[in-house]
Phi, psi and omega in degrees: 000144180284133178282140178271133177283138178294127180281132176285148181299140180291138175276144178298145177296152181302319181297325179293319179294318178298323180300327180275326186280317187301313178301324179295319178295317179297318179296317178298319178297319179296319179296322178295321179296321179289322182287330183305302179300323180292323177295316177300316180298318181295314181293319180295322180296335179296338180293342178275351187300314181302320180295316182286330175297321176294318179297317180295332179272004180078019180252160178269124178295152177285163177300322179295319179294320178294320179296317179295320179296315180296319180296313181295315181291327176297316177293323182296314182286336175289325181281315183207088183301139174216154181301317183296314182289327176294318177295318178299318179297316178297324179294320178294316179296327176296317177294320179297329183294342181266006177298134187291339185268010180275147172272177186299318182293319179296317180295317180297321179296316179294319179295320179295317179293322178300310181296321180296314182291320178295319179298316178297322177296322179286331173296319179289325181218087183293350182266010181281095186300317181288336175296316177296323178295317178294324177296319177298316180296321178295320180291321177299316183298327180267006173083031180291160178291161183301323182294320179296330180279313184299322183298316182285331175296321179288334172298320178298318177297316183299318185276339183211066182291340184249015178279103188295327179298333182270345189306302189288311178299324179289318180293325178303318179284321180296326178293336175279332188240012186294339179293342180267003178289147183229155173056232182283355182295321182296311175300326178294322178295317178298319178297323178295317178298320179292325177297315179297316183297325184272358185289288181212160176303326180297319179288330174300314180297317180296321180295316179295317179300319180293318179297319178293320181302318182260008177059052181225043182290332185299312182290326178292317178299320179293322184293323186267001181290158175240125358287167179300153182293148177282166179297322180294321179295320178295319180295323179295316177297317181299317180294317181294318181291333180297335179289348180279356173078025177282173183305139176226000000 
């Protein structure tokens, strides 16, 4: 009898192998394309770190640090826009607008770009509490009316009423513009003051110091009183204080 030769296993056809490999290559390429802009954004955003480290330490960044931060963040948002980086870019431009050697047109341009970038950042991330605070600061810097400032400050309260880092800087501005609050905003502001007051003794001291600093002890005293002030009592204080000619 003729011996049968052992058959070697068949190799997959080339077309079959390509069918399996090509989708993997395409997927890998797509992931690289997606990762590329994000990587560029991440590396570019690092250029803002020296400026923000100074800010976090309570120091004023140098003009060079602000310029480097603005350049890096501009490239970052061009590569991969994000709410946080847009707000950071607007915050840097706001600081740049206060440089003493700028003329009126240069300052106006920086303030306009600052407000635009912060607004775009808030569209991307409406829950950015400090973004709403920065938007208020940008509007104050360009001379906006009290109502335009108060409204965005209350947005910050609405999205983050318990963010302790925002309490004092936000309250400092709200105490200047609280006469421009409307509708349910005033009771919400009073609730925020009571939240701060009930937090810790340290925050009580900070709240009183801030109220004295901006000469607004009457509304703070009314807010923390027991029982809480009625809506009519608040309206009476608001009307009386409006005669003092503060921002509206």
